[in-house]
N, CA, C and O atoms as a DFTB+ gen file, in Angstrom:
384 C
 N C O
     1  1     134.508     127.414      59.203
     2  2     133.282     127.059      59.869
     3  2     133.577     125.879      60.798
     4  3     134.314     124.960      60.443
     5  1     133.003     125.925      61.955
     6  2     133.122     124.847      62.931
     7  2     131.716     124.359      63.266
     8  3     130.797     125.158      63.448
     9  1     131.559     123.044      63.344
    10  2     130.266     122.449      63.644
    11  2     130.328     121.774      65.003
    12  3     131.257     121.022      65.297
    13  1     129.328     122.053      65.825
    14  2     129.239     121.432      67.147
    15  2     127.886     120.741      67.245
    16  3     126.850     121.345      66.969
    17  1     127.901     119.470      67.641
    18  2     126.647     118.751      67.846
    19  2     126.115     119.134      69.215
    20  3     126.716     118.816      70.242
    21  1     124.978     119.823      69.218
    22  2     124.375     120.282      70.471
    23  2     123.499     119.211      71.099
    24  3     123.403     119.111      72.322
    25  1     122.855     118.402      70.244
    26  2     121.966     117.349      70.735
    27  2     121.896     116.267      69.668
    28  3     121.772     116.559      68.478
    29  1     121.979     115.006      70.108
    30  2     121.915     113.913      69.151
    31  2     121.129     112.757      69.757
    32  3     121.426     112.280      70.853
    33  1     120.124     112.326      69.015
    34  2     119.310     111.180      69.381
    35  2     119.251     110.256      68.167
    36  3     119.817     110.564      67.118
    37  1     118.574     109.140      68.312
    38  2     118.480     108.173      67.218
    39  2     117.899     108.798      65.946
    40  3     118.386     108.547      64.843
    41  1     116.854     109.611      66.112
    42  2     116.165     110.177      64.958
    43  2     116.230     111.706      64.888
    44  3     115.515     112.315      64.093
    45  1     117.065     112.319      65.695
    46  2     117.087     113.783      65.795
    47  2     118.512     114.267      66.047
    48  3     119.285     113.634      66.766
    49  1     118.835     115.404      65.437
    50  2     120.127     116.033      65.683
    51  2     119.974     117.551      65.632
    52  3     119.190     118.082      64.845
    53  1     120.724     118.228      66.473
    54  2     120.844     119.691      66.442
    55  2     122.319     119.998      66.317
    56  3     123.134     119.526      67.110
    57  1     122.661     120.801      65.307
    58  2     124.051     121.210      65.172
    59  2     124.155     122.722      65.173
    60  3     123.337     123.423      64.579
    61  1     125.176     123.203      65.852
    62  2     125.477     124.634      65.879
    63  2     126.576     124.898      64.861
    64  3     127.522     124.120      64.735
    65  1     126.441     126.004      64.136
    66  2     127.422     126.391      63.133
    67  2     128.158     127.630      63.636
    68  3     127.582     128.714      63.735
    69  1     129.437     127.450      63.950
    70  2     130.244     128.535      64.507
    71  2     131.216     129.064      63.459
    72  3     131.643     128.337      62.562
    73  1     131.554     130.327      63.588
    74  2     132.563     130.928      62.723
    75  2     132.111     132.261      62.167
    76  3     130.919     132.547      62.053
    77  1     133.091     133.056      61.829
    78  2     132.802     134.393      61.293
    79  2     132.148     134.329      59.923
    80  3     131.416     135.239      59.535
    81  1     132.414     133.246      59.184
    82  2     131.892     133.133      57.824
    83  2     130.514     132.476      57.758
    84  3     130.006     132.208      56.669
    85  1     129.913     132.217      58.904
    86  2     128.599     131.573      58.936
    87  2     127.506     132.630      58.946
    88  3     127.502     133.535      59.781
    89  1     126.584     132.499      58.008
    90  2     125.384     133.330      58.036
    91  2     124.187     132.388      57.930
    92  3     124.363     131.169      57.922
    93  1     123.023     132.912      57.851
    94  2     121.820     132.076      57.848
    95  2     121.571     131.431      56.478
    96  3     120.764     130.506      56.377
    97  1     122.238     131.895      55.439
    98  2     122.020     131.352      54.097
    99  2     122.386     129.889      53.959
   100  3     121.622     129.114      53.384
   101  1     123.543     129.496      54.478
   102  2     123.987     128.104      54.353
   103  2     123.051     127.136      55.069
   104  3     122.596     126.177      54.446
   105  1     122.740     127.345      56.358
   106  2     121.829     126.399      56.998
   107  2     120.442     126.387      56.364
   108  3     119.788     125.345      56.347
   109  1     119.985     127.508      55.849
   110  2     118.681     127.531      55.178
   111  2     118.705     126.724      53.879
   112  3     117.731     126.046      53.552
   113  1     119.808     126.793      53.143
   114  2     119.928     126.008      51.913
   115  2     119.907     124.515      52.234
   116  3     119.237     123.742      51.548
   117  1     120.633     124.107      53.267
   118  2     120.636     122.707      53.691
   119  2     119.221     122.294      54.124
   120  3     118.747     121.215      53.769
   121  1     118.563     123.155      54.885
   122  2     117.206     122.862      55.358
   123  2     116.259     122.609      54.190
   124  3     115.483     121.653      54.220
   125  1     116.313     123.444      53.174
   126  2     115.421     123.296      52.026
   127  2     115.653     121.967      51.314
   128  3     114.695     121.319      50.891
   129  1     116.900     121.556      51.179
   130  2     117.201     120.275      50.539
   131  2     116.744     119.128      51.432
   132  3     116.209     118.136      50.938
   133  1     116.948     119.253      52.733
   134  2     116.483     118.222      53.663
   135  2     114.971     118.018      53.561
   136  3     114.492     116.886      53.626
   137  1     114.227     119.094      53.404
   138  2     112.769     119.002      53.339
   139  2     112.278     118.286      52.076
   140  3     111.125     117.860      52.017
   141  1     113.140     118.153      51.075
   142  2     112.792     117.405      49.861
   143  2     112.926     115.894      50.078
   144  3     112.403     115.103      49.293
   145  1     113.621     115.500      51.138
   146  2     113.863     114.084      51.445
   147  2     112.632     113.497      52.131
   148  3     112.196     114.005      53.164
   149  1     112.072     112.434      51.563
   150  2     110.856     111.844      52.128
   151  2     111.080     111.214      53.502
   152  3     110.119     111.003      54.241
   153  1     112.318     110.912      53.856
   154  2     112.611     110.342      55.170
   155  2     112.802     111.400      56.254
   156  3     112.929     111.071      57.433
   157  1     112.822     112.665      55.855
   158  2     112.978     113.752      56.826
   159  2     111.593     114.211      57.272
   160  3     110.769     114.639      56.464
   161  1     111.365     114.113      58.554
   162  2     110.082     114.520      59.136
   163  2     110.050     116.018      59.412
   164  3     109.015     116.668      59.267
   165  1     111.212     116.561      59.818
   166  2     111.285     117.955      60.246
   167  2     112.694     118.461      60.016
   168  3     113.668     117.773      60.322
   169  1     112.800     119.659      59.479
   170  2     114.086     120.331      59.339
   171  2     113.842     121.829      59.519
   172  3     112.928     122.396      58.921
   173  1     114.660     122.451      60.339
   174  2     114.482     123.887      60.591
   175  2     115.813     124.505      60.995
   176  3     116.746     123.817      61.408
   177  1     115.867     125.828      60.860
   178  2     117.020     126.609      61.297
   179  2     116.548     127.608      62.335
   180  3     115.457     128.169      62.236
   181  1     117.379     127.816      63.316
   182  2     117.099     128.864      64.296
   183  2     118.330     129.746      64.350
   184  3     119.454     129.269      64.504
   185  1     118.097     131.029      64.221
   186  2     119.211     131.974      64.286
   187  2     118.802     133.124      65.197
   188  3     118.143     134.077      64.782
   189  1     119.215     132.998      66.439
   190  2     118.986     134.082      67.380
   191  2     119.926     135.215      67.003
   192  3     120.591     135.141      65.970
   193  1     119.993     136.224      67.788
   194  2     120.895     137.334      67.491
   195  2     122.322     136.816      67.351
   196  3     122.784     136.054      68.199
   197  1     123.038     137.223      66.277
   198  2     124.374     136.679      66.025
   199  2     125.399     136.953      67.136
   200  3     126.397     136.238      67.233
   201  1     125.177     137.948      67.953
   202  2     126.105     138.210      69.058
   203  2     125.820     137.317      70.261
   204  3     126.636     137.227      71.178
   205  1     124.663     136.657      70.256
   206  2     124.264     135.840      71.405
   207  2     124.502     134.351      71.152
   208  3     125.018     133.648      72.020
   209  1     124.127     133.871      69.964
   210  2     124.203     132.439      69.702
   211  2     124.414     132.176      68.208
   212  3     124.025     132.985      67.365
   213  1     125.034     131.035      67.892
   214  2     125.234     130.679      66.484
   215  2     123.950     130.118      65.878
   216  3     123.025     129.754      66.605
   217  1     123.890     130.048      64.537
   218  2     122.749     129.392      63.897
   219  2     122.705     127.919      64.309
   220  3     123.743     127.289      64.511
   221  1     121.495     127.383      64.428
   222  2     121.300     125.982      64.797
   223  2     120.446     125.327      63.718
   224  3     119.398     125.849      63.338
   225  1     120.904     124.181      63.233
   226  2     120.158     123.394      62.257
   227  2     119.620     122.171      62.978
   228  3     120.372     121.437      63.619
   229  1     118.301     121.951      62.872
   230  2     117.632     120.844      63.558
   231  2     117.016     119.916      62.521
   232  3     116.368     120.370      61.578
   233  1     117.222     118.607      62.701
   234  2     116.721     117.620      61.747
   235  2     116.145     116.427      62.509
   236  3     116.782     115.876      63.407
   237  1     114.926     116.042      62.131
   238  2     114.307     114.822      62.658
   239  2     113.921     113.960      61.462
   240  3     113.332     114.452      60.499
   241  1     114.256     112.665      61.525
   242  2     113.962     111.755      60.424
   243  2     112.908     110.727      60.832
   244  3     112.774     110.377      62.004
   245  1     112.161     110.253      59.822
   246  2     111.193     109.181      60.038
   247  2     111.918     107.834      60.061
   248  3     111.635     106.963      60.883
   249  1     112.855     107.700      59.135
   250  2     113.642     106.476      58.992
   251  2     115.092     106.854      58.774
   252  3     115.397     107.943      58.288
   253  1     115.982     105.945      59.137
   254  2     117.399     106.184      58.904
   255  2     117.999     107.067      59.973
   256  3     117.470     107.200      61.077
   257  1     119.107     107.662      59.618
   258  2     119.882     108.477      60.540
   259  2     119.831     109.946      60.132
   260  3     119.910     110.247      58.941
   261  1     119.701     110.869      61.084
   262  2     119.734     112.284      60.725
   263  2     121.094     112.699      60.153
   264  3     121.174     113.604      59.323
   265  1     122.153     112.033      60.599
   266  2     123.490     112.339      60.067
   267  2     123.563     111.941      58.591
   268  3     124.115     112.680      57.775
   269  1     123.013     110.787      58.250
   270  2     122.985     110.349      56.846
   271  2     122.174     111.313      55.989
   272  3     122.562     111.632      54.865
   273  1     121.053     111.773      56.521
   274  2     120.227     112.735      55.789
   275  2     120.994     114.033      55.561
   276  3     120.918     114.619      54.481
   277  1     121.732     114.484      56.572
   278  2     122.541     115.693      56.433
   279  2     123.629     115.511      55.385
   280  3     123.841     116.385      54.544
   281  1     124.317     114.373      55.436
   282  2     125.380     114.112      54.457
   283  2     124.834     114.121      53.041
   284  3     125.453     114.675      52.133
   285  1     123.678     113.507      52.855
   286  2     123.047     113.470      51.538
   287  2     122.675     114.878      51.066
   288  3     122.889     115.224      49.904
   289  1     122.122     115.679      51.966
   290  2     121.734     117.052      51.617
   291  2     122.963     117.893      51.260
   292  3     122.917     118.704      50.335
   293  1     124.053     117.698      51.991
   294  2     125.278     118.449      51.707
   295  2     125.835     118.068      50.347
   296  3     126.308     118.933      49.611
   297  1     125.788     116.780      49.999
   298  2     126.242     116.345      48.674
   299  2     125.409     116.999      47.580
   300  3     125.948     117.454      46.571
   301  1     124.086     117.046      47.781
   302  2     123.211     117.676      46.786
   303  2     123.503     119.164      46.656
   304  3     123.529     119.700      45.548
   305  1     123.721     119.832      47.786
   306  2     124.028     121.260      47.742
   307  2     125.356     121.505      47.035
   308  3     125.482     122.445      46.251
   309  1     126.336     120.667      47.310
   310  2     127.643     120.795      46.650
   311  2     127.484     120.641      45.141
   312  3     128.071     121.403      44.374
   313  1     126.689     119.654      44.711
   314  2     126.452     119.436      43.286
   315  2     125.762     120.649      42.659
   316  3     126.126     121.082      41.566
   317  1     124.762     121.194      43.361
   318  2     124.071     122.381      42.853
   319  2     125.018     123.572      42.736
   320  3     124.927     124.349      41.787
   321  1     125.923     123.714      43.697
   322  2     126.877     124.825      43.665
   323  2     127.826     124.694      42.470
   324  3     128.140     125.685      41.810
   325  1     128.277     123.471      42.198
   326  2     129.161     123.241      41.049
   327  2     128.420     123.545      39.755
   328  3     128.962     124.202      38.866
   329  1     127.187     123.071      39.647
   330  2     126.387     123.334      38.446
   331  2     126.169     124.830      38.252
   332  3     126.259     125.336      37.133
   333  1     125.884     125.530      39.334
   334  2     125.676     126.986      39.251
   335  2     126.961     127.685      38.806
   336  3     126.932     128.597      37.979
   337  1     128.069     127.250      39.355
   338  2     129.360     127.849      38.982
   339  2     129.633     127.663      37.494
   340  3     130.082     128.592      36.822
   341  1     129.364     126.469      36.979
   342  2     129.564     126.198      35.554
   343  2     128.629     127.043      34.698
   344  3     129.043     127.569      33.665
   345  1     127.372     127.178      35.117
   346  2     126.435     128.020      34.376
   347  2     126.883     129.479      34.372
   348  3     126.781     130.171      33.359
   349  1     127.376     129.928      35.507
   350  2     127.834     131.316      35.599
   351  2     129.038     131.551      34.694
   352  3     129.152     132.608      34.074
   353  1     129.933     130.576      34.616
   354  2     131.107     130.713      33.747
   355  2     130.719     130.762      32.282
   356  3     131.309     131.503      31.495
   357  1     129.719     129.965      31.922
   358  2     129.348     129.887      30.517
   359  2     128.313     130.934      30.103
   360  3     127.987     131.051      28.922
   361  1     127.806     131.680      31.050
   362  2     126.798     132.693      30.710
   363  2     127.422     133.775      29.832
   364  3     128.554     134.206      30.047
   365  1     126.664     134.187      28.861
   366  2     127.129     135.264      27.992
   367  2     126.939     136.590      28.694
   368  3     125.936     136.820      29.370
   369  1     127.908     137.447      28.524
   370  2     127.782     138.784      29.082
   371  2     126.835     139.590      28.219
   372  3     126.900     139.529      26.992
   373  1     125.958     140.343      28.855
   374  2     125.017     141.160      28.106
   375  2     125.699     142.422      27.655
   376  3     126.509     143.012      28.370
   377  1     125.354     142.821      26.461
   378  2     125.923     144.059      25.906
   379  2     125.086     145.236      26.344
   380  3     123.861     145.152      26.442
   381  1     125.764     146.329      26.603
   382  2     125.052     147.555      26.990
   383  2     124.825     148.421      25.809
   384  3     124.240     149.497      25.937
């Protein structure tokens, strides 16, 4: 995955997510975590047709930096992924 900053302001950032392995699931997961942050005013994903443009993640903050908010959201998502992986490993297989 490659990330390109399309627009950056004091309280706003737009990043494009490039690569064959990018789908709309990852930016949507980040968006949902961002929306839980009280300092985030707005978070959204835009995904035009995949042959035309990459997914774009947009973040506007009330306070702080949008980059800091993104970093925090990514850390939370990483933690959730690790927890899910551990739960999946420890899950009992159902008998048929």
